[in-house]
N, C-alpha and C positions, 0 to 999 in steps of 0.2 A: 403475498403481501397485498394490502388493500389501503387505498387512500380514499377517504370520504371528505369531500370539500377541503382537500389539502392536508387532512390529519390522518394519521395511522389509526384506523378504527375498524371494527368488524360489524357495525350495526348502523342502520338508518332509523329515522323516526317511523313508528308504525303508521302515522298519519301521512306519510309520503305518498304522493299520488302515483308514483311508479309502482309501489306495492299495492295500493288500493285499486288502481284502474289500469295499470300498464301504460300510464300517461307519460311516455318518454321515448327515447331512442337509444340505440347502442351501436358501437363499432367494434369489430373484432380485428385486431391489428397484429401482424406478424412482427416479431422482434428478431433481428439478426445481428449478431455481434454486439448485443446490447443497444441496438438502435431501432426505433420504429420504422417500418418500411412503408413507403407511400403515405406518410403521415399527412402531407398536404392534401392529397386526394381524399383521405378519410375525413379530414376537417371540412373540405368543401361539401361532401355529402352530408355530414353532420349539420353544418350550417344551413344547408338547403332543407333538411328535415325539420330543424328547429323553426325555420321561417314558415314551413307548411303547417306546423302545429302551434305556432305563435308562442314558442318557448324561448326566453332569452338565452342565447347560446353563450356559454363561458368563452372568454378570450382564448383564441387559438394559441397564443404565446404561453399563456398560463397552462393550458392543457399539455403543450409540448414539454414545458419544464417539469410538470408532474409525471408525464410519461417517461421522461428521461431519468427522473429520480427513482422511479420504480424499476426501470429496466437496465440501468447503466452497468450493473454487475452480472447481467445475464449473458448467456451465449445465445441460444435459440429459445424463444418463449412466445407466449400469446398474451397480448394485452387486451383486456376487455374494458371498454370505456362506455359508461352509462350516464345519460343525462335525463333527469326527470323534471317535472314541473314543480317539484318540492312539495311541501305540506300545504293542505288547503281545506281542512274540514271534511265532513262526511259526504256531502252531495257532489253531483257532477259539476256544478258551477265552479268555474275557475276562481281562484282568489284574486282580489283586486290588485294586489301586489304579488308578483311571482318572483320567488327566490329559488332558482333552479338548484337541484342537487346534482353533484357530479361524483361519480364513483369510478375509480380506476383500480383494476385488479390484475395481478400477474399470475399466469398459469403455465405449467409445463407444456412444451411443444408436443403435439401428438406424434407418437412413434409409428407413423405410417410406413409400410414397406416400400422400398424403392420400386418394386414391381408394379405398384399401382400407376406410377408415372410412365414406366417403360412398356409394360405389357397390357395395361388397361384394367378396368374394374367391371364388376358385375352389378347390374342395377335391376330394379323392378318398378312396375307402375304401382303407385299408391291408390288405395280405395278412397281415402278422404279427398274431398274436392276443395279448392280455394274459392272463397267468395269474391265477389267483384266490388271494388270500391275505388273509384278514380281519385278520391280525396286522399287516400292512403297508399295507393299503388306507387311502387318505386322506392319509398323510404324504408329505412330499417327501424321500424317502430317496435316497441316492446311486446306488442300483442302477437304472440307466436303459437297460439294453441293449435292452429291447423298443422303447423310443422311438428309440434309435440305429438299430436295424435297420429300423424302420418308415420313418424319415426317409430312409434310403438307397434306398428303393424308387422314388423319382422324382427327376429332375433338371430337369424342365420348369419354367422360371421363371414360366410362366403359372399354375402351381398353387401356392398359398400355404400350404396346410395339408392334412394327412392325418387322416382320421377312423379311430379305432381301436375295434375290437370285442374282447370277451373270448372265451374259448374256448367259451362257450355262445352265441356269436353275438349278444350284447347290445351295443348301442352304449354306449361308456363316455366317450370324450373325444377331443380331438385330440392330435397328437404333442406339442404345446407349449401346448395350450389346454384349457379346459373348454368344453362345448357345451350350448346351450339351443335349444329350438324352441317355437314357438307354434302352437297348434291350437285353433280355436274360442274365441279370447280367453282361453285358459289357457296358462300358461308351464310348460314341462317341462324337467327336466334329469335326468341319470343318477343313480341311487342308487349311492353309492360305498362300499358296505359290504364288497365283495369285491375291488375293483380301482380304480385311478385315484387322482388327486391332488385333494384338496379345495383349490382355489385361493382366493387372497385375494379376487379380483374375483368369483369365483363366489359367495362368501359375501355380498359387498356387493350383488350383484344380487338375491340371494334376500331380503335384508332391505329392498332398495329397491323390490321389486315392489309393496308396499303403496302406495307413493307415486305409482305410475302406474296404480293401480286394477286390478291383476291378481293372481290367486293363482298360486303356484308349487308344483309337485308334483314330488317326487323319485320316480322309478320306473325299472323296467327296460323297455327298448324295443328293437325290432329295426330293421334297415335300412329295411324297408318302412314302418314307422310314421314314421320320420324323413323319408323321401322323400315322405310324404303331408302334411307340415307346411305351415302357411301362411307361417311365417317361421322362419329358422334363423340363429343367430349363434354365434360363438366369442369367447372372452375370456381374457385373462391380465393380469398386473400391468404389463406393458410395452406391450402393444398397446391395452389397454382393451377395447372391443367392436368386433369386425369383423362386419358382416352377411355372411352367406353367400349368394352369388348363384347358385352352382352346386355341386352334388355329383354327381360322375360326369357323366351326361348330363341330369340333372334341374335345371331352372332355378327360381330363387326371386326374388320381389320383395323389396326392402328395405321392411319393414313399419313400421307406425305404432308398435307396441309396442317394436320394436328401437330406433327413433329416440327414443322417450320414455326408455328405459333409458340410452341414450347420454347424453342431456341430464342425467338424474338422476345418473349416475356422474360426469360432469364437475363437477357442483355439489358432490358429496360430496368429490371430490378437491381442489377449490379450498378447501373448508372445512378439510380435513385439512392442506393446505399452510399455510394461514393460522394454524392453531392449533398447528402443529409436530407433528402426530400422523401 
């Protein structure tokens, strides 16, 4: 099912700048028991991205109503929410009056094996490198060609995720996930000031680290630093936390801190579902 500007439709205008230039943002939201999970956090990131791109953000209450309209009869599903700058002619210049386009679509929840959460996943390093752009770093904009090219690098079903570096050979994230590692009882993740997406679950893990008795540090790090970690895991709003059991030829154990964070995240998610947030 798809809603375009509140109407059941399956098309947008060909002049829409989201189609023409990738001029917009998106959120990928888990649906549990017919209810969007962490909706307020997704709205906060969407609003921040709209401010960064100077796109008028649709009212959060309207988006919530439309999200509930699509998802109310679902069990588990994935809601994709896209906001574009709307239509505006052929050139790069923005229209004087911006009428944002909003598209909400509902999709089946991926049928990932439970073993991915319990036993961990296999990953690889991608060849494609992320460019650096502080104006766009952190937000979930529609320009995702780097991730598309990176994900095309492998077809082996035994590999669940690819790890992406920037052009300075610093580890940034997975193709669809954020990445953390543990070393000497400290939790580390990439500094996303020049590249990468600041994920909803990434933020929750950073605020949850206190509850599991560990400090988290954002910094820049290399392949070698990552491969010397005690624990590694990836995360996003659909998969939650997946431990990483292998990167290339290096093997890792599923560690105690990863397990504690999985438990804490499940608690936070249950609380959010119960409170409708």
